[in-house]
VEXSETOR-75336 format. One line per 4 residues: number of its first residue (from 1); their letters; for each residue x negated, y negated, z of C-alpha. Coordinates in steps of 0.02 Angstrom, whole numbers, padded with zeros to 5 digits, always signed. Last residue first. Example, Ala and Ser with C-alpha at 12.3 -4.5 7.8 and 13.67 -1.06 7.14 Angstrom:
2	SA	-00684 +00053 +00357 | -00615 +00225 +00390
This chain:
812	SGSS	+01911 +00931 -00056 | +01787 +00813 +00026 | +01672 +00956 +00075 | +01662 +00884 +00249
808	IVVF	+01515 +00860 +00366 | +01592 +00804 +00529 | +01578 +00672 +00663 | +01723 +00685 +00785
804	VDDL	+01835 +00551 +00859 | +01910 +00530 +01032 | +02072 +00436 +01055 | +02167 +00601 +01051
800	SWKR	+02082 +00642 +01215 | +01978 +00792 +01260 | +01961 +00892 +01419 | +01802 +00991 +01453
796	QESK	+01736 +01170 +01444 | +01549 +01198 +01434 | +01489 +01314 +01295 | +01410 +01173 +01194
792	KPPN	+01302 +01122 +01340 | +01205 +00992 +01239 | +01283 +00884 +01102 | +01211 +00895 +00926
788	IIAR	+01255 +00713 +00885 | +01331 +00604 +01020 | +01418 +00449 +00953 | +01389 +00278 +01025
784	ESNA	+01507 +00151 +01103 | +01594 +00264 +01227 | +01767 +00248 +01308 | +01858 +00345 +01172
780	LRYG	+01724 +00477 +01160 | +01617 +00494 +01005 | +01585 +00666 +00935 | +01455 +00777 +00855
776	IIIE	+01407 +00898 +00716 | +01577 +00967 +00666 | +01557 +01070 +00508 | +01710 +01060 +00395
772	QRQR	+01803 +01185 +00285 | +01967 +01134 +00370 | +01981 +01300 +00463 | +01795 +01280 +00498
768	GRIM	+01839 +01132 +00609 | +01933 +01247 +00724 | +01773 +01348 +00748 | +01675 +01190 +00787
764	IEYF	+01808 +01141 +00916 | +01786 +01310 +00997 | +01597 +01287 +01005 | +01621 +01115 +01084
760	CLEE	+01714 +01189 +01231 | +01899 +01161 +01251 | +02023 +01089 +01376 | +02169 +01002 +01290
756	QDFL	+02202 +00827 +01354 | +02292 +00781 +01192 | +02299 +00924 +01070 | +02152 +00980 +00965
752	YFEA	+02065 +00986 +00795 | +02142 +00861 +00674 | +02211 +00758 +00818 | +02033 +00714 +00865
748	PKIC	+02015 +00589 +00724 | +01885 +00616 +00585 | +01721 +00525 +00552 | +01626 +00561 +00392
744	MENG	+01471 +00641 +00320 | +01492 +00695 +00141 | +01493 +00855 +00043 | +01519 +00851 -00145
740	EEAF	+01551 +00699 -00253 | +01497 +00517 -00243 | +01323 +00564 -00186 | +01245 +00509 -00020
736	LEEL	+01272 +00677 +00067 | +01213 +00772 -00087 | +01054 +00670 -00109 | +01017 +00681 +00076
732	VRNI	+01024 +00871 +00076 | +00916 +00889 -00080 | +00790 +00768 -00004 | +00776 +00880 +00150
728	QKDE	+00677 +01005 +00047 | +00530 +00884 +00037 | +00491 +00907 +00222 | +00385 +00781 +00318
724	AVMA	+00380 +00660 +00171 | +00568 +00681 +00146 | +00598 +00629 +00327 | +00476 +00484 +00318
720	LAMS	+00554 +00417 +00158 | +00730 +00433 +00230 | +00680 +00342 +00388 | +00597 +00204 +00288
716	VLEN	+00756 +00186 +00184 | +00857 +00173 +00344 | +00737 +00042 +00412 | +00746 -00064 +00254
712	SLVY	+00936 -00057 +00245 | +00976 -00084 +00427 | +01164 -00074 +00404 | +01269 -00177 +00522
708	DSIR	+01429 -00177 +00621 | +01488 -00346 +00679 | +01544 -00447 +00829 | +01452 -00347 +00961
704	SVSV	+01365 -00505 +01023 | +01206 -00410 +01067 | +01211 -00305 +00908 | +01192 -00448 +00785
700	LNRT	+01046 -00542 +00863 | +00959 -00381 +00912 | +00974 -00313 +00735 | +00880 -00464 +00667
696	RSDL	+00718 -00385 +00729 | +00750 -00235 +00615 | +00726 -00347 +00463 | +00831 -00306 +00309
692	IESI	+01006 -00320 +00381 | +01160 -00285 +00274 | +01310 -00343 +00372 | +01468 -00237 +00381
688	IISK	+01619 -00333 +00441 | +01771 -00233 +00492 | +01934 -00313 +00541 | +02049 -00295 +00693
684	DSAQ	+01918 -00251 +00822 | +01805 -00389 +00754 | +01945 -00513 +00786 | +01949 -00459 +00966
680	QMER	+01761 -00486 +00975 | +01783 -00661 +00903 | +01921 -00693 +01029 | +01807 -00639 +01169
676	IWSS	+01672 -00757 +01106 | +01800 -00899 +01107 | +01847 -00850 +01284 | +01665 -00873 +01335
672	HTFG	+01660 -01045 +01254 | +01816 -01099 +01345 | +01998 -01084 +01296 | +02137 -01180 +01383
668	ALRL	+02263 -01157 +01244 | +02300 -01341 +01236 | +02119 -01398 +01242 | +02048 -01267 +01125
664	STSK	+02187 -01294 +01000 | +02164 -01481 +01001 | +01974 -01475 +00983 | +01981 -01352 +00839
660	TDRY	+02132 -01417 +00748 | +02074 -01569 +00652 | +01900 -01509 +00608 | +01964 -01340 +00549
656	PLRK	+02098 -01405 +00434 | +02263 -01322 +00475 | +02300 -01166 +00377 | +02443 -01178 +00258
652	SSKP	+02592 -01061 +00271 | +02646 -01161 +00419 | +02692 -01070 +00575 | +02824 -01178 +00655
648	LRTQ	+02774 -01253 +00821 | +02837 -01170 +00977 | +02699 -01253 +01081 | +02639 -01087 +01151
644	KCLR	+02668 -00988 +00990 | +02591 -01119 +00876 | +02441 -01131 +00991 | +02425 -00943 +00984
640	FFLI	+02430 -00956 +00795 | +02292 -01086 +00795 | +02185 -00994 +00921 | +02186 -00836 +00816
636	VSAQ	+02147 -00934 +00658 | +02001 -01020 +00745 | +01933 -00852 +00806 | +01936 -00786 +00627
632	IDRI	+01853 -00944 +00562 | +01715 -00921 +00691 | +01695 -00738 +00642 | +01674 -00787 +00460
628	LLLT	+01550 -00926 +00500 | +01449 -00814 +00616 | +01434 -00677 +00484 | +01387 -00799 +00345
624	ALSR	+01249 -00873 +00454 | +01184 -00700 +00497 | +01180 -00647 +00314 | +01089 -00807 +00264
620	SDSH	+00961 -00787 +00402 | +00938 -00605 +00354 | +00900 -00651 +00174 | +00785 -00794 +00222
616	VVSD	+00683 -00684 +00340 | +00670 -00535 +00222 | +00615 -00637 +00072 | +00612 -00535 -00089
612	ELSE	+00798 -00497 -00073 | +00837 -00683 -00082 | +00910 -00702 -00258 | +00988 -00528 -00250
608	DALI	+01091 -00574 -00098 | +01082 -00456 +00051 | +01265 -00410 +00058 | +01396 -00461 +00185
604	LIQR	+01533 -00331 +00168 | +01707 -00371 +00232 | +01828 -00228 +00261 | +02008 -00237 +00326
600	WCPY	+02052 -00379 +00209 | +02241 -00366 +00213 | +02275 -00512 +00330 | +02114 -00604 +00284
596	LIYY	+02043 -00676 +00443 | +02132 -00546 +00544 | +02224 -00582 +00703 | +02355 -00672 +00600
592	SVSD	+02426 -00512 +00533 | +02607 -00569 +00553 | +02567 -00725 +00454 | +02581 -00630 +00289
588	FTEL	+02452 -00684 +00161 | +02465 -00816 +00025 | +02404 -00955 +00140 | +02230 -00878 +00145
584	PLSE	+02189 -00930 -00033 | +01998 -00941 -00013 | +01941 -01121 +00006 | +01900 -01088 +00188
580	LHRR	+01744 -00992 +00138 | +01687 -01135 +00027 | +01724 -01259 +00164 | +01613 -01163 +00283
576	IVAN	+01457 -01162 +00176 | +01348 -01008 +00205 | +01444 -00898 +00082 | +01417 -01019 -00063
572	GERH	+01555 -01015 -00192 | +01634 -00928 -00341 | +01786 -00816 -00322 | +01817 -00665 -00433
568	VLKI	+01955 -00537 -00404 | +01919 -00362 -00470 | +02063 -00239 -00466 | +02041 -00066 -00394
564	NELG	+02114 +00106 -00425 | +02114 +00119 -00615 | +01953 +00037 -00672 | +01931 +00070 -00859
560	SIDL	+01942 -00113 -00910 | +01788 -00151 -00806 | +01686 -00012 -00885 | +01528 -00023 -00779
556	GGDI	+01364 +00025 -00863 | +01246 -00099 -00779 | +01250 -00210 -00933 | +01439 -00219 -00913
552	LKRE	+01423 -00273 -00732 | +01289 -00400 -00774 | +01393 -00477 -00913 | +01549 -00481 -00806
548	REKE	+01454 -00568 -00667 | +01378 -00696 -00786 | +01550 -00739 -00852 | +01617 -00759 -00676
544	TVEN	+01475 -00872 -00620 | +01357 -00808 -00486 | +01368 -00906 -00324 | +01457 -00771 -00225
540	FMWL	+01628 -00707 -00171 | +01685 -00542 -00247 | +01860 -00487 -00198 | +01895 -00303 -00226
536	ESGP	+02078 -00259 -00232 | +02167 -00094 -00204 | +02320 -00048 -00306 | +02271 +00135 -00325
532	ALFA	+02191 +00211 -00171 | +02007 +00187 -00133 | +01866 +00315 -00130 | +01820 +00347 -00313
528	ELVM	+01841 +00167 -00370 | +01744 +00112 -00218 | +01597 +00218 -00275 | +01609 +00142 -00449
524	IMDH	+01610 -00032 -00374 | +01455 +00008 -00273 | +01368 +00066 -00431 | +01410 -00100 -00517
520	IDRR	+01342 -00193 -00364 | +01171 -00119 -00395 | +01077 -00285 -00407 | +01171 -00353 -00259
516	WGCF	+01276 -00511 -00254 | +01341 -00597 -00098 | +01497 -00588 +00008 | +01596 -00436 -00050
512	LIRE	+01776 -00434 +00014 | +01883 -00278 +00019 | +02072 -00267 -00001 | +02154 -00102 +00031
508	PYKP	+02290 +00002 -00050 | +02346 +00143 +00060 | +02276 +00318 +00071 | +02379 +00451 +00156
504	LEPV	+02312 +00524 +00317 | +02250 +00700 +00293 | +02369 +00837 +00339 | +02359 +00917 +00511
500	KPFS	+02322 +01101 +00501 | +02396 +01195 +00647 | +02257 +01265 +00754 | +02199 +01445 +00752
496	VRRV	+02127 +01518 +00911 | +01954 +01594 +00905 | +01913 +01587 +01090 | +01728 +01587 +01126
492	EPLP	+01607 +01713 +01201 | +01434 +01655 +01152 | +01329 +01747 +01021 | +01156 +01782 +01087
488	GPSY	+01021 +01653 +01050 | +00947 +01571 +00897 | +00801 +01451 +00920 | +00786 +01265 +00953
484	TDDD	+00662 +01137 +01021 | +00513 +01174 +00907 | +00572 +01086 +00748 | +00635 +00937 +00847
480	EAIV	+00799 +00866 +00911 | +00906 +00978 +00802 | +01022 +00971 +00651 | +01010 +01136 +00559
476	LVGD	+00975 +01209 +00387 | +00949 +01397 +00398 | +00827 +01492 +00288 | +00856 +01642 +00175
472	GEKL	+00711 +01761 +00144 | +00809 +01918 +00177 | +00995 +01886 +00160 | +01115 +01782 +00262
468	VYSD	+01296 +01831 +00230 | +01418 +01698 +00166 | +01593 +01736 +00232 | +01608 +01572 +00325
464	DPNL	+01586 +01478 +00162 | +01440 +01359 +00144 | +01428 +01182 +00217 | +01272 +01129 +00121
460	IIKG	+01196 +01256 +00004 | +01009 +01227 -00018 | +00930 +01308 -00170 | +00768 +01400 -00131
456	NDAA	+00745 +01474 -00303 | +00919 +01554 -00301 | +00873 +01718 -00215 | +00795 +01622 -00070
452	VKVG	+00957 +01533 -00029 | +00925 +01393 +00095 | +01076 +01387 +00210 | +01189 +01251 +00277
448	CPIA	+01241 +01143 +00424 | +01183 +01241 +00577 | +01200 +01142 +00739 | +01056 +01149 +00862
444	DPFS	+01017 +01177 +01046 | +01130 +01326 +01088 | +01104 +01402 +00915 | +01209 +01555 +00870
440	ILVD	+01376 +01464 +00851 | +01363 +01425 +00665 | +01268 +01587 +00629 | +01429 +01680 +00673
436	EFQM	+01532 +01587 +00542 | +01383 +01602 +00425 | +01392 +01791 +00420 | +01246 +01890 +00490
432	GDLE	+01145 +02011 +00382 | +00980 +01924 +00420 | +00992 +01820 +00580 | +00843 +01904 +00665
428	PWRK	+00733 +01852 +00520 | +00751 +01666 +00564 | +00689 +01552 +00425 | +00674 +01366 +00455
424	IYFE	+00748 +01206 +00386 | +00760 +01049 +00492 | +00877 +00898 +00487 | +00872 +00763 +00620
420	DNEF	+00915 +00730 +00801 | +00855 +00581 +00902 | +00697 +00477 +00882 | +00652 +00554 +00714
416	GLID	+00769 +00437 +00621 | +00886 +00494 +00483 | +01012 +00571 +00601 | +01024 +00428 +00727
412	EWIQ	+01031 +00290 +00596 | +01161 +00388 +00499 | +01269 +00397 +00654 | +01248 +00212 +00690
408	ALGP	+01303 +00168 +00513 | +01455 +00284 +00527 | +01531 +00179 +00665 | +01673 +00109 +00558
404	QLAC	+01725 +00223 +00414 | +01773 +00131 +00254 | +01639 -00001 +00281 | +01510 +00130 +00331
400	QIML	+01543 +00231 +00173 | +01529 +00076 +00064 | +01370 +00022 +00152 | +01296 +00195 +00125
396	RGIV	+01332 +00185 -00060 | +01237 +00020 -00074 | +01097 +00081 +00039 | +01069 +00236 -00068
392	DHAV	+01075 +00134 -00229 | +00942 +00012 -00169 | +00824 +00143 -00100 | +00818 +00271 -00239
388	VTEI	+00718 +00404 -00147 | +00618 +00512 -00267 | +00528 +00676 -00241 | +00386 +00716 -00360
384	LDGG	+00281 +00875 -00368 | +00413 +00966 -00469 | +00371 +00861 -00621 | +00274 +00699 -00605
380	VLKV	+00303 +00625 -00778 | +00482 +00686 -00801 | +00523 +00644 -00621 | +00466 +00465 -00649
376	LPEN	+00568 +00452 -00809 | +00724 +00525 -00728 | +00722 +00394 -00586 | +00721 +00237 -00694
372	DLDS	+00911 +00225 -00707 | +00929 +00237 -00518 | +00837 +00073 -00494 | +00722 +00028 -00350
368	MEVV	+00625 +00190 -00329 | +00528 +00246 -00176 | +00417 +00390 -00229 | +00381 +00539 -00116
364	VHGR	+00234 +00642 -00180 | +00203 +00822 -00128 | +00047 +00890 -00044 | -00112 +00977 -00099
360	LGEK	-00142 +00869 -00251 | -00263 +00916 -00389 | -00453 +00902 -00388 | -00450 +00816 -00557
356	VGTL	-00334 +00676 -00502 | -00242 +00624 -00660 | -00070 +00669 -00592 | -00096 +00539 -00457
352	SLVV	-00138 +00404 -00584 | +00019 +00445 -00683 | +00121 +00433 -00522 | +00043 +00262 -00488
348	RLAR	+00088 +00205 -00664 | +00269 +00260 -00636 | +00276 +00168 -00470 | +00214 +00012 -00561
344	ADSQ	+00353 +00027 -00688 | +00477 +00054 -00546 | +00424 -00109 -00463 | +00427 -00205 -00628
340	DANE	+00600 -00138 -00669 | +00672 -00174 -00497 | +00604 -00350 -00474 | +00442 -00372 -00378
336	DTAL	+00425 -00341 -00191 | +00337 -00175 -00221 | +00408 -00001 -00199 | +00313 +00116 -00084
332	VIIA	+00228 +00275 -00145 | +00221 +00404 -00005 | +00095 +00546 -00019 | +00109 +00708 +00081
328	RAKS	-00012 +00838 +00148 | -00161 +00733 +00095 | -00316 +00829 +00037 | -00314 +00775 -00146
324	VSVK	-00288 +00592 -00099 | -00447 +00588 +00005 | -00434 +00398 +00034 | -00587 +00356 -00073
320	KLDA	-00525 +00477 -00206 | -00377 +00362 -00233 | -00491 +00211 -00244 | -00597 +00296 -00376
316	LILP	-00441 +00348 -00471 | -00384 +00168 -00490 | -00195 +00137 -00500 | -00173 +00153 -00312
312	SGSR	-00276 -00007 -00297 | -00394 -00038 -00153 | -00413 -00095 +00027 | -00410 +00042 +00156
308	CIVS	-00313 +00050 +00317 | -00320 +00193 +00443 | -00173 +00219 +00563 | -00207 +00344 +00701
304	TGMF	-00060 +00435 +00782 | -00082 +00468 +00968 | +00085 +00399 +01025 | +00095 +00256 +00898
300	DFEL	+00152 +00137 +01034 | +00231 -00010 +00945 | +00181 -00191 +00959 | +00215 -00216 +00772
296	KAIE	+00092 -00361 +00771 | -00053 -00238 +00768 | +00008 -00174 +00599 | +00001 -00350 +00526
292	MEME	-00173 -00378 +00599 | -00235 -00212 +00527 | -00168 -00258 +00355 | -00252 -00429 +00360
288	EKDR	-00417 -00352 +00415 | -00410 -00228 +00271 | -00376 -00362 +00140 | -00233 -00318 +00026
284	EALV	-00212 -00211 -00129 | -00147 -00064 -00028 | -00203 +00106 +00034 | -00130 +00157 +00203
280	VVVG	-00193 +00315 +00289 | -00089 +00400 +00424 | -00174 +00523 +00540 | -00084 +00631 +00667
276	GGVS	-00019 +00631 +00844 | -00010 +00757 +00985 | +00087 +00889 +00888 | +00258 +00841 +00957
272	KNAI	+00222 +00656 +00931 | +00191 +00677 +00745 | +00372 +00639 +00697 | +00374 +00488 +00813
268	ALQK	+00217 +00420 +00730 | +00291 +00450 +00557 | +00448 +00355 +00606 | +00350 +00206 +00673
264	LLSG	+00238 +00201 +00521 | +00391 +00195 +00408 | +00473 +00058 +00511 | +00316 -00050 +00495
260	LKDS	+00292 -00009 +00310 | +00468 -00059 +00258 | +00419 -00240 +00226 | +00305 -00184 +00087
256	WGLI	+00129 -00120 +00054 | +00068 +00010 -00069 | +00013 +00191 -00064 | +00045 +00282 +00099
252	LMHN	-00054 +00441 +00133 | -00008 +00563 +00273 | -00155 +00669 +00329 | -00187 +00853 +00305
248	KEIV	-00370 +00813 +00276 | -00482 +00668 +00324 | -00649 +00593 +00274 | -00594 +00419 +00219
244	ESKG	-00723 +00335 +00107 | -00784 +00158 +00141 | -00710 +00011 +00049 | -00601 -00052 +00191
240	KRLS	-00644 -00236 +00182 | -00733 -00234 +00350 | -00826 -00073 +00312 | -00883 -00138 +00144
236	DVKE	-00928 -00305 +00222 | -01033 -00214 +00351 | -01119 -00116 +00212 | -01144 -00271 +00105
232	SIAD	-01210 -00368 +00254 | -01333 -00228 +00295 | -01392 -00218 +00114 | -01402 -00407 +00100
228	SVLG	-01504 -00418 +00260 | -01621 -00281 +00201 | -01642 -00367 +00033 | -01669 -00537 +00114
224	LMMA	-01796 -00465 +00236 | -01888 -00386 +00090 | -01887 -00551 -00004 | -01951 -00643 +00150
220	FILM	-02087 -00511 +00175 | -02136 -00527 -00008 | -02148 -00716 +00009 | -02248 -00700 +00170
216	GGSS	-02364 -00577 +00086 | -02387 -00695 -00063 | -02434 -00833 +00057 | -02553 -00715 +00148
212	ISVS	-02635 -00666 -00019 | -02656 -00849 -00068 | -02726 -00894 +00103 | -02848 -00747 +00092
208	VIRP	-02905 -00800 -00082 | -02934 -00981 -00033 | -03020 -00930 +00129 | -03133 -00803 +00044
204	GIGI	-03188 -00933 -00083 | -03215 -01076 +00041 | -03317 -00978 +00164 | -03277 -00880 +00320
200	SDAH	-03111 -00788 +00347 | -03059 -00761 +00529 | -02891 -00850 +00508 | -02841 -00731 +00368
196	NGSD	-02765 -00606 +00491 | -02620 -00720 +00533 | -02520 -00672 +00378 | -02493 -00497 +00442
192	AVFT	-02439 -00361 +00319 | -02502 -00450 +00163 | -02665 -00506 +00245 | -02691 -00330 +00317
188	WSLW	-02662 -00255 +00145 | -02791 -00372 +00068 | -02917 -00319 +00200 | -02888 -00138 +00153
184	LAES	-02913 -00178 -00030 | -03072 -00276 +00008 | -03141 -00132 +00113 | -03109 -00014 -00032
180	LSGD	-03192 -00133 -00154 | -03351 -00147 -00050 | -03397 -00298 +00055 | -03501 -00450 +00008
176	TVAY	-03354 -00567 -00021 | -03289 -00674 -00167 | -03261 -00543 -00302 | -03205 -00406 -00183
172	LALG	-03078 -00526 -00111 | -03006 -00556 -00286 | -02996 -00370 -00320 | -02910 -00342 -00153
168	GFGI	-02786 -00480 -00193 | -02743 -00400 -00360 | -02724 -00228 -00282 | -02625 -00287 -00130
164	LFIT	-02520 -00408 -00234 | -02484 -00275 -00366 | -02434 -00148 -00234 | -02315 -00274 -00153
160	AFLL	-02242 -00330 -00320 | -02212 -00148 -00369 | -02123 -00115 -00204 | -02016 -00271 -00226
156	ALLK	-01970 -00217 -00402 | -01926 -00044 -00337 | -01814 -00118 -00204 | -01729 -00234 -00328
152	AYPY	-01701 -00091 -00450 | -01622 +00021 -00318 | -01442 -00018 -00364 | -01469 +00011 -00550
148	VSFC	-01338 -00075 -00657 | -01352 -00255 -00598 | -01541 -00265 -00574 | -01572 -00180 -00741
144	VDVM	-01442 -00288 -00827 | -01528 -00447 -00763 | -01698 -00384 -00816 | -01632 -00342 -00989
140	YAIR	-01550 -00514 -01001 | -01713 -00601 -00952 | -01804 -00500 -01085 | -01673 -00546 -01215
136	KKLP	-01679 -00728 -01165 | -01867 -00734 -01185 | -01858 -00643 -01351 | -01747 -00776 -01427
132	VEEK	-01574 -00718 -01486 | -01555 -00698 -01674 | -01414 -00804 -01743 | -01529 -00904 -01857
128	NPKT	-01595 -00748 -01940 | -01761 -00780 -02029 | -01775 -00714 -02207 | -01889 -00566 -02230
124	RKSI	-02071 -00564 -02282 | -02113 -00410 -02177 | -02268 -00494 -02105 | -02180 -00661 -02098
120	IKIQ	-02031 -00589 -02003 | -02145 -00496 -01881 | -02242 -00655 -01848 | -02077 -00742 -01815
116	PLYD	-02025 -00605 -01692 | -02190 -00631 -01597 | -02180 -00820 -01592 | -02048 -00828 -01453
112	LCKY	-02161 -00736 -01332 | -02309 -00855 -01355 | -02287 -00975 -01212 | -02231 -00845 -01087
108	LVFP	-02374 -00734 -01142 | -02503 -00871 -01116 | -02431 -00917 -00946 | -02430 -00735 -00893
104	MMLT	-02609 -00710 -00957 | -02692 -00850 -00858 | -02685 -00765 -00689 | -02749 -00603 -00762
100	FMVT	-02896 -00694 -00840 | -02942 -00775 -00676 | -02931 -00609 -00585 | -03034 -00523 -00719
96	YLAI	-03160 -00664 -00706 | -03183 -00633 -00523 | -03191 -00443 -00542 | -03321 -00462 -00679
92	TKSD	-03425 -00570 -00564 | -03406 -00446 -00423 | -03457 -00303 -00537 | -03613 -00398 -00595
88	ANGF	-03672 -00439 -00419 | -03665 -00258 -00370 | -03749 -00202 -00531 | -03658 -00158 -00688
84	IKYS	-03711 -00015 -00801 | -03801 +00059 -00654 | -03981 +00008 -00625 | -03965 -00066 -00452
80	SDDE	-03883 +00092 -00388 | -04045 +00187 -00421 | -04135 +00086 -00288 | -04324 +00105 -00312
76	PQLV	-04317 +00050 -00492 | -04379 +00164 -00633 | -04490 +00072 -00756 | -04648 +00148 -00689
72	ENSY	-04577 +00324 -00686 | -04652 +00366 -00856 | -04820 +00382 -00777 | -04964 +00274 -00724
68	NGVD	-05091 +00356 -00613 | -05225 +00247 -00685 | -05137 +00090 -00623 | -05168 +00140 -00442
64	TESC	-05017 +00117 -00332 | -04961 -00008 -00200 | -04988 -00175 -00285 | -04940 -00109 -00458
60	WRRL	-04781 -00031 -00390 | -04726 -00191 -00306 | -04761 -00287 -00465 | -04659 -00163 -00569
56	NINE	-04514 -00164 -00447 | -04504 -00351 -00452 | -04514 -00355 -00642 | -04381 -00220 -00659
52	VELR	-04263 -00316 -00545 | -04293 -00476 -00642 | -04263 -00385 -00806 | -04096 -00314 -00740
48	EVKN	-04043 -00486 -00680 | -04084 -00564 -00847 | -03986 -00429 -00941 | -03833 -00454 -00828
44	RLHI	-03842 -00641 -00852 | -03843 -00617 -01039 | -03685 -00511 -01033 | -03595 -00632 -00916
40	VYTL	-03640 -00774 -01033 | -03570 -00673 -01178 | -03405 -00647 -01086 | -03390 -00831 -01047
36	PYIC	-03435 -00875 -01225 | -03293 -00760 -01284 | -03159 -00818 -01161 | -03159 -01004 -01193
32	SFII	-03176 -00994 -01381 | -03042 -00859 -01382 | -02922 -00971 -01285 | -02956 -01117 -01401
28	VSFI	-02937 -01005 -01554 | -02770 -00939 -01487 | -02703 -01114 -01462 | -02757 -01163 -01637
24	FYRK	-02672 -01008 -01707 | -02512 -01042 -01610 | -02510 -01220 -01673 | -02532 -01157 -01850
20	LKMR	-02397 -01026 -01823 | -02278 -01162 -01766 | -02319 -01268 -01917 | -02298 -01119 -02033
16	LIRR	-02128 -01081 -01957 | -02071 -01260 -01981 | -02123 -01251 -02163 | -02037 -01084 -02185
12	ASWS	-01876 -01153 -02114 | -01887 -01305 -02225 | -01915 -01195 -02381 | -01765 -01087 -02334
8	SVSS	-01657 -01243 -02310 | -01713 -01308 -02480 | -01681 -01140 -02564 | -01508 -01129 -02484
4	RETM	-01466 -01304 -02539 | -01527 -01271 -02718 | -01423 -01113 -02729 | -01266 -01207 -02676
């Protein structure tokens, strides 16, 4: 091993000696060329000086007497001729200096790699094979300089220009009769305008002027390229949304999702009363792409400006670019990834926001995907964070809407800024007044609760009538806008007690879930709290029974601990008709033949977990399932009517669809329009709640009026916008969506009045207080939509027992 290393060391030294020998020979050749040239220049200078002295001496001898000789004989007439270098001498030196300067770069380039080796030999150290050559190191340093320092290219161009002017001026001075200053000026003109060299006379001046003009053209091209690159980079920065946003009190949205369109719409409506606002969107998408997507919304933003910027919410520099510290509210949207990945990203965004040195002026609204991840985000963000758990909210809302038909439309009206929504404001003139009087003090609003200043701003929804407003307390109301209501004088109303009608008893129900949601275990727990004992929940989807039980247990559901409901599993595809018809319909009583499933009063079509990332596919599947179910309902109706007309016995088995459809339609005399009517009649007997992700699908469902629907993405966007405008409203929504506490529900008119009784709305509100309820609106028997916060509350009118009222009830 030692011998090998010594041999390799000897070989390396031998190679090094050979290289040094070649370098020495090359240096001797260069020296032998330069030294004689320098010596020749020196001798020529001496000859020229002697010639000048000889000429002057002869001229002096011819004009002056020799006897008057003095020490001035050797002094030339022109003092400038006897400087260290005469005129001709300086030009010659300039010429050779130019030639030498031109040769030096090639010499240095050839000899750069030998300098480290000379250093190694001088220090007598072993050569390092891994050492990078000096050429590469210099090239790397230049590359780093140009990359790190933005003005390095400009400075290099400036240096090249000055060098070309100086070097070219020196060359012109060597080949022309002018002075050095004139040569430098002429060199500048050649660099600035390449056409100026056309007037040059002589081979030398022409060669030099052409060279300088060529260098000037190259420098001009480089300068033009730098300017073009700078302009292109600036335009590209503007196009890609990399420029800084100079705004304050704006709304900042971090991320991009399918909810963005609805969210922008709600924020624009909210800003309408103030003439519009500014909404900034920061997402990891191209700016032009985002602007095109927003333009496709075809919505009038009513003065609100939407500014898009491309960047990552996880990078502080990008956050500062959108003036995050000056935003009045920040909305963090969930991504299209699975729940854990989306919430993990939201957590990282919150960490980035807490790292902003300037601090945050506004609060942060975070859209969460899983309820279990909510505490961690609040722990990191503290009081600055407000969370909206989208999936769980929609799941609970669908349960409430299924148990109370028409509630989806009411929630849509209250959460959106287009109609009436929640507002909190302090009214000093109401201090010392009991809540029962506050309730009827607003002609254009409906009080729903109070904000207790003595309890750190806690919001009490549906308080007792005896609660007295204290100094600092605010009033929670439902109103059209924050500037459309104010308290007025107490109206004169009749406070007549009404006999308390007991709540309707709960009966066992059977509910069908078509599809599988990620939070289905939470929906089951909500049903367990609402339904009567003996109820059944049928789950129809493509997930195997073992996999369902595993997912439910992992979600925290104790299946064996369910007391009120029983789980019935059926496996199948909800968009295949034969799978739907495979359900055991023959076991049900034929008396309820108007209903697809005689005891299934509620059918929920869920946005399936496997398609929740694709809005179009999910809605298409939900719509197909809805039409199939309604078609089967209409077929069952026609079949039993056929049995009645032809006096055929009602078999416990349903006739096959393909065999009975044409016959039943022909005998019963039904057309396509009558089939639609039968579907609508079937919808009156059973309730189908469809979860719709895309608001455009709503038109397809609502036109036929064969199903109620929950616009999950739009409702979540409404909730995000409402909490962004006022973070206190989140406490109200959390309580209304919770399993316990106050809830929004629909109650029959018989709880508050007699048939055809003439009352004003204030009087009905007072009767509702006897049941610890706040009546916020009503829906007439002949109307399709409910009226929230009705106008003219003091106006008397007749009511029917077929009317229903929208109330906020304590649930007790």
